[in-house]
C-alpha positions in Angstrom: -0.1 -0.2 -0.1 1.1 3.1 -0.8 2.4 4.7 2.5 1.4 8.6 1.2 -1.6 7.4 1.6 -4.2 9.2 4.4 -5.7 6.6 5.9 -9.7 7.0 6.3 -11.6 4.8 8.3 -14.0 1.8 6.8 -17.6 2.7 6.2 -20.2 0.3 4.8 -23.7 1.0 4.7 -24.6 -2.8 3.5 -23.0 -6.1 3.9 -23.4 -9.5 1.8 -21.5 -12.2 0.5 -22.2 -13.1 -3.0 -20.5 -15.9 -4.9 -20.3 -15.0 -8.8 -19.5 -17.9 -11.5 -19.3 -17.5 -14.9 -18.8 -13.9 -17.2 -20.4 -11.4 -15.9 -21.5 -8.4 -17.4 -19.6 -5.1 -16.0 -20.4 -1.7 -15.7 -18.8 1.8 -13.8 -19.9 5.1 -14.3 -18.8 8.1 -12.8 -19.2 11.4 -12.0 -17.8 14.0 -15.0 -16.9 16.4 -12.4 -16.2 16.0 -8.8 -18.0 18.0 -6.3 -17.9 17.4 -3.0 -17.4 13.5 -2.4 -17.2 12.0 -5.5 -18.7 8.3 -6.5 -17.5 6.2 -9.2 -20.7 3.2 -9.9 -20.4 -0.1 -10.4 -21.9 -2.9 -11.6 -20.3 -6.2 -12.0 -23.0 -9.1 -12.8 -25.9 -9.0 -10.8 -23.4 -6.4 -8.1 -23.8 -3.4 -7.4 -21.4 -1.1 -5.8 -20.8 2.5 -5.0 -17.4 4.5 -4.3 -17.5 7.4 -2.3 -14.5 9.2 -2.9 -11.1 9.5 -3.8 -10.1 6.8 -0.8 -12.7 3.8 -1.9 -11.8 3.9 -5.8 -7.8 3.6 -4.3 -8.6 1.0 -1.9 -10.4 -1.2 -4.7 -7.7 0.2 -7.1 -5.3 -1.5 -4.6 -7.5 -4.5 -4.5 -8.0 -5.0 -8.4 -3.5 -5.2 -8.4 -4.2 -7.6 -5.6 -6.0 -9.8 -7.3 -3.5 -10.1 -10.3 -1.2 -12.5 -9.3 -3.7 -14.7 -7.9 -5.5 -15.3 -10.5 -2.3 -15.6 -12.9 -1.4 -18.9 -10.0 -5.0 -20.1 -10.3 -4.4 -20.4 -14.0 -1.2 -21.9 -14.1 -2.1 -25.0 -11.2 -5.5 -25.5 -14.2 -3.2 -25.8 -16.8 -1.0 -27.9 -15.1 -3.8 -30.0 -13.7 -4.5 -30.9 -17.1 -0.9 -30.9 -18.7 -0.7 -34.4 -15.9 -4.0 -35.7 -16.0 -3.0 -35.7 -19.8 0.3 -37.4 -19.0 -1.3 -40.0 -16.9 -3.6 -41.4 -18.8 -1.7 -41.4 -22.2 0.6 -43.6 -19.2 -2.1 -45.2 -19.0 -3.3 -46.0 -21.8 0.4 -47.8 -22.7 0.6 -49.8 -19.6 -3.6 -51.0 -20.9 -1.9 -51.5 -24.9 -5.6 -48.8 -25.8 -3.2 -46.2 -26.6 -4.6 -44.6 -30.2 -2.0 -45.6 -33.0 -1.8 -42.0 -34.1 -0.2 -41.4 -30.8 2.6 -44.6 -31.1 3.5 -43.1 -34.6 3.5 -39.4 -32.6 5.9 -40.3 -30.0 8.2 -42.7 -32.6 8.1 -40.0 -35.0 10.2 -37.8 -32.3 12.1 -40.2 -31.0 13.6 -40.8 -34.5 14.3 -37.5 -35.1 16.0 -36.9 -31.6 18.0 -39.8 -31.9 
């Protein structure tokens, strides 16, 4: 967090928890000229947020910055699980003798290209 920012006490007028899935429509609206406090209205699927003032907006930016590495790690883990599952299924197929001929031919071609 930026240490130059002035800390303001958090204020919440309502608290709920939502579990969101799938692709969510997003919309952001903001006051054109900030008179007094200003506010940003955000729709994330069915969730509607109102960020009042600069500190609330900066906190949301900080949240998004913190989400980025978490999302990247989840995608990395997902790709690794898929890769491992593919390797396991090919290993089982090789042991069971049910491996498709195209897979056997591709593996043999790769072997001959590297030797």
